[in-house]
C-alpha positions in Angstrom: 0.0 18.6 7.9 0.1 16.6 4.5 0.6 12.9 3.8 3.7 11.7 2.5 3.9 10.2 -1.0 5.1 6.7 -1.7 4.5 7.4 -5.4 8.1 7.1 -6.1 9.1 4.1 -4.3 9.2 1.4 -6.5 8.0 -1.4 -4.5 4.5 -2.8 -4.5 4.0 -3.0 -1.2 4.7 0.6 -0.6 2.4 1.7 -3.6 -0.2 -0.2 -2.4 0.1 1.7 1.0 -0.2 5.1 -1.3 -3.3 3.6 -2.6 -5.3 2.7 0.3 -2.9 2.8 2.9 -5.3 5.3 4.8 -7.4 4.7 8.1 -10.4 6.3 6.5 -9.8 4.3 3.0 -9.8 1.3 4.4 -13.1 1.7 6.4 -14.6 3.1 3.3 -13.8 0.1 1.8 -15.5 -2.3 4.1 -18.3 -0.1 4.2 -18.3 -0.9 0.4 -18.1 -4.5 1.1 -20.7 -4.4 3.4 -22.8 -2.7 0.3 -23.0 0.8 1.4 -23.2 3.2 -1.6 -24.8 6.4 -0.8 -22.4 9.2 0.1 -24.6 10.5 3.2 -24.7 6.8 4.5 -20.8 6.4 4.6 -20.8 10.8 5.8 -23.4 8.5 8.7 -21.9 5.5 9.9 -18.2 6.8 9.8 -19.1 10.1 11.8 -16.5 12.1 9.5 -16.2 15.2 8.4 -17.5 15.9 4.5 -14.8 17.0 3.3 -12.7 14.5 4.5 -14.9 11.9 3.0 -14.8 13.7 0.3 -11.3 14.0 -0.6 -11.1 9.8 0.4 -13.3 9.0 -2.1 -12.4 11.0 -4.6 -8.7 10.0 -4.3 -10.5 6.2 -4.3 -12.2 7.0 -7.7 -9.7 8.5 -9.2 -7.4 5.4 -8.1 -10.0 3.2 -9.7 -11.5 1.5 -7.0 -14.7 3.3 -6.5 -16.8 4.1 -9.4 -18.7 7.0 -8.8 -22.5 7.6 -10.3 -25.7 9.9 -9.6 -28.6 8.1 -8.3 -31.7 7.7 -11.0 -33.9 8.3 -8.0 -31.8 11.8 -6.4 -30.1 13.4 -8.7 -27.9 15.2 -6.4 -27.3 12.1 -4.3 -23.5 11.0 -5.1 -22.6 6.7 -5.5 -19.8 4.8 -4.9 -19.5 0.9 -6.0 -16.8 -0.7 -6.1 -14.8 -1.4 -9.6 -13.1 -4.5 -10.1 -9.5 -3.2 -9.0 -11.8 -2.3 -5.9 -13.4 -6.0 -5.3 -9.7 -7.1 -5.7 -9.0 -5.8 -2.2 -11.4 -8.2 -0.3 -8.8 -10.6 0.8 -6.9 -7.9 1.8 -10.2 -6.6 3.9 -10.9 -10.3 5.3 -7.2 -10.6 6.2 -6.9 -7.2 8.2 -10.5 -8.3 10.1 -9.0 -11.9 11.1 -5.4 -10.7 12.0 -7.3 -8.2 14.4 -9.7 -10.4 15.6 -7.1 -13.0 16.5 -4.6 -10.3 18.4 -7.9 -8.1 20.3 -9.5 -11.5 20.5 -12.8 -10.1 19.6 -14.8 -11.0 16.8 -16.7 -8.1 15.9 -17.8 -9.0 12.2 -18.1 -12.4 10.6 -17.5 -12.7 6.9 -19.4 -15.4 5.8 -20.7 -16.5 1.9 -24.1 -16.4 0.9 -24.7 -19.8 1.7 -23.8 -19.1 5.3 -20.8 -21.2 5.4 -18.2 -18.7 7.4 -14.8 -17.5 5.4 -12.0 -19.5 5.7 -9.3 -18.2 7.3 -7.1 -16.0 5.0 -3.4 -18.1 4.7 -0.5 -17.6 2.1 0.1 -20.7 -0.1 2.9 -21.5 -2.3 1.8 -22.5 -6.3 1.5 -26.0 -5.0 -0.8 -25.5 -2.5 0.8 -25.3 1.0 0.8 -23.4 3.5 3.5 -20.5 3.6 4.8 -19.1 6.7 6.9 -15.9 7.2 9.8 -17.6 7.5 9.3 -19.7 4.3 9.4 -16.4 2.4 12.4 -14.4 1.0 12.1 -11.2 -0.9 13.4 -11.7 -5.1 14.0 -9.6 -7.4 11.0 -8.2 -9.3 10.3 -5.3 -11.5 11.4 -3.2 -8.8 14.5 -1.1 -9.3 17.7 -3.2 -8.1 19.1 -0.1 -6.0 15.8 -0.4 -4.1 16.3 -3.8 -3.5 20.0 -3.6 -2.5 19.5 -0.5 -0.1 16.9 -2.9 1.9 19.4 -6.1 1.9 21.9 -3.5 2.6 20.6 -1.9 6.0 19.5 -6.1 7.2 23.0 -7.1 6.7 24.2 -4.8 9.1 21.7 -5.9 11.3 23.0 -9.6 11.8 
Protein backbone atom coordinates (compact mmCIF):
# COMPACT_ATOMS: atom_id res chain seq x y z
CA UNK A 1 0.00 0.00 0.00
CA UNK A 2 1.48 3.40 -0.95
CA UNK A 3 2.26 5.82 1.86
CA UNK A 4 0.15 8.96 2.15
CA UNK A 5 2.06 12.07 1.13
CA UNK A 6 2.00 15.23 3.24
CA UNK A 7 3.71 17.34 0.57
CA UNK A 8 0.51 19.33 -0.03
CA UNK A 9 -0.02 20.19 3.65
CA UNK A 10 1.31 23.67 4.43
CA UNK A 11 2.63 22.91 7.92
CA UNK A 12 6.19 22.43 9.18
CA UNK A 13 5.21 19.43 11.31
CA UNK A 14 3.61 17.71 8.30
CA UNK A 15 6.58 18.63 6.10
CA UNK A 16 9.03 17.24 8.67
CA UNK A 17 6.98 14.05 8.93
CA UNK A 18 7.06 13.80 5.14
CA UNK A 19 10.86 13.79 5.23
CA UNK A 20 11.62 11.58 8.23
CA UNK A 21 8.29 10.25 9.52
CA UNK A 22 9.06 6.65 8.69
CA UNK A 23 10.41 4.20 11.27
CA UNK A 24 13.11 2.93 8.92
CA UNK A 25 14.33 6.45 8.19
CA UNK A 26 14.51 7.23 11.90
CA UNK A 27 16.66 4.19 12.71
CA UNK A 28 18.80 4.82 9.62
CA UNK A 29 19.30 8.33 10.98
CA UNK A 30 20.19 6.92 14.42
CA UNK A 31 22.78 4.59 12.90
CA UNK A 32 24.24 7.43 10.85
CA UNK A 33 24.69 9.45 14.07
CA UNK A 34 26.46 6.43 15.56
CA UNK A 35 28.90 6.60 12.64
CA UNK A 36 27.51 3.98 10.28
CA UNK A 37 28.12 4.73 6.59
CA UNK A 38 28.19 1.52 4.53
CA UNK A 39 25.05 0.18 2.87
CA UNK A 40 25.94 -3.37 3.95
CA UNK A 41 26.33 -2.28 7.58
CA UNK A 42 22.88 -0.64 7.57
CA UNK A 43 21.48 -3.77 5.96
CA UNK A 44 22.99 -6.10 8.55
CA UNK A 45 22.25 -3.98 11.63
CA UNK A 46 18.63 -3.19 10.75
CA UNK A 47 17.57 -6.62 9.47
CA UNK A 48 15.73 -4.87 6.64
CA UNK A 49 15.27 -5.95 3.04
CA UNK A 50 17.78 -4.44 0.62
CA UNK A 51 14.88 -3.12 -1.49
CA UNK A 52 13.35 -1.19 1.43
CA UNK A 53 16.75 0.05 2.60
CA UNK A 54 17.69 1.21 -0.91
CA UNK A 55 14.40 3.08 -1.23
CA UNK A 56 14.72 4.82 2.16
CA UNK A 57 18.36 5.76 1.58
CA UNK A 58 17.53 7.12 -1.89
CA UNK A 59 14.70 9.23 -0.43
CA UNK A 60 16.99 10.57 2.30
CA UNK A 61 19.63 11.45 -0.31
CA UNK A 62 17.01 13.12 -2.54
CA UNK A 63 15.75 15.09 0.46
CA UNK A 64 19.27 16.28 1.32
CA UNK A 65 19.52 14.45 4.66
CA UNK A 66 22.23 12.03 3.54
CA UNK A 67 24.95 12.27 0.90
CA UNK A 68 25.89 9.20 -1.13
CA UNK A 69 29.48 8.42 -2.12
CA UNK A 70 31.41 5.50 -3.51
CA UNK A 71 34.07 3.96 -1.29
CA UNK A 72 37.63 4.66 -2.41
CA UNK A 73 38.75 1.19 -1.31
CA UNK A 74 35.81 -0.75 -2.79
CA UNK A 75 34.19 0.91 -5.80
CA UNK A 76 31.10 -1.30 -5.39
CA UNK A 77 30.46 -0.14 -1.82
CA UNK A 78 28.10 2.78 -1.31
CA UNK A 79 28.68 5.11 1.63
CA UNK A 80 26.09 7.40 3.19
CA UNK A 81 26.99 10.35 5.40
CA UNK A 82 24.95 13.00 7.14
CA UNK A 83 24.68 16.36 5.41
CA UNK A 84 24.34 19.58 7.41
CA UNK A 85 20.57 19.18 7.03
CA UNK A 86 20.88 15.65 8.41
CA UNK A 87 23.17 16.68 11.27
CA UNK A 88 20.55 19.24 12.24
CA UNK A 89 18.29 16.30 13.17
CA UNK A 90 20.48 15.42 16.16
CA UNK A 91 18.18 17.29 18.56
CA UNK A 92 15.18 15.38 17.17
CA UNK A 93 16.99 12.05 17.50
CA UNK A 94 18.20 12.67 21.07
CA UNK A 95 14.80 14.05 22.07
CA UNK A 96 13.02 10.98 20.68
CA UNK A 97 15.42 8.66 22.54
CA UNK A 98 15.00 10.59 25.80
CA UNK A 99 11.20 10.59 25.44
CA UNK A 100 11.21 6.83 24.84
CA UNK A 101 13.50 6.20 27.80
CA UNK A 102 11.30 8.31 30.06
CA UNK A 103 8.10 6.48 29.21
CA UNK A 104 9.54 2.99 28.73
CA UNK A 105 11.73 3.31 31.85
CA UNK A 106 14.70 1.84 29.94
CA UNK A 107 17.99 3.49 29.14
CA UNK A 108 19.12 1.45 26.16
CA UNK A 109 21.57 3.97 24.72
CA UNK A 110 23.18 7.04 26.21
CA UNK A 111 24.15 10.14 24.34
CA UNK A 112 27.33 11.61 25.76
CA UNK A 113 29.75 14.29 24.64
CA UNK A 114 33.23 13.36 23.38
CA UNK A 115 34.56 14.31 26.82
CA UNK A 116 32.29 11.67 28.39
CA UNK A 117 29.74 14.03 29.92
CA UNK A 118 26.07 13.06 29.57
CA UNK A 119 23.89 15.11 27.24
CA UNK A 120 21.30 17.04 29.24
CA UNK A 121 17.63 16.37 28.67
CA UNK A 122 16.37 18.22 25.61
CA UNK A 123 14.06 21.03 26.64
CA UNK A 124 12.15 23.71 24.82
CA UNK A 125 13.12 27.24 25.81
CA UNK A 126 11.83 30.72 25.07
CA UNK A 127 14.08 33.29 23.43
CA UNK A 128 14.97 34.54 26.92
CA UNK A 129 16.10 31.05 28.00
CA UNK A 130 13.14 30.16 30.21
CA UNK A 131 11.95 26.54 29.94
CA UNK A 132 8.66 26.30 28.06
CA UNK A 133 6.04 23.62 28.82
CA UNK A 134 3.30 22.40 26.50
CA UNK A 135 0.65 24.60 28.09
CA UNK A 136 2.86 27.69 27.58
CA UNK A 137 2.77 27.35 23.78
CA UNK A 138 0.13 28.70 21.41
CA UNK A 139 0.04 28.48 17.63
CA UNK A 140 0.64 31.75 15.81
CA UNK A 141 0.36 32.42 12.11
CA UNK A 142 3.63 31.82 10.29
CA UNK A 143 4.07 31.15 6.59
CA UNK A 144 1.34 28.50 6.58
CA UNK A 145 -1.78 29.24 4.62
CA UNK A 146 -4.28 30.96 6.86
CA UNK A 147 -6.89 28.47 5.62
CA UNK A 148 -4.87 25.56 7.11
CA UNK A 149 -4.57 27.28 10.49
CA UNK A 150 -8.20 28.39 10.41
CA UNK A 151 -9.33 24.81 9.78
CA UNK A 152 -7.35 23.57 12.81
CA UNK A 153 -8.71 26.34 15.02
CA UNK A 154 -12.26 25.64 13.83
CA UNK A 155 -11.97 21.96 14.73
CA UNK A 156 -10.54 22.78 18.13
CA UNK A 157 -13.16 25.43 18.85
CA UNK A 158 -15.93 22.84 18.55
CA UNK A 159 -14.29 20.64 21.18
CA UNK A 160 -14.19 23.26 23.90
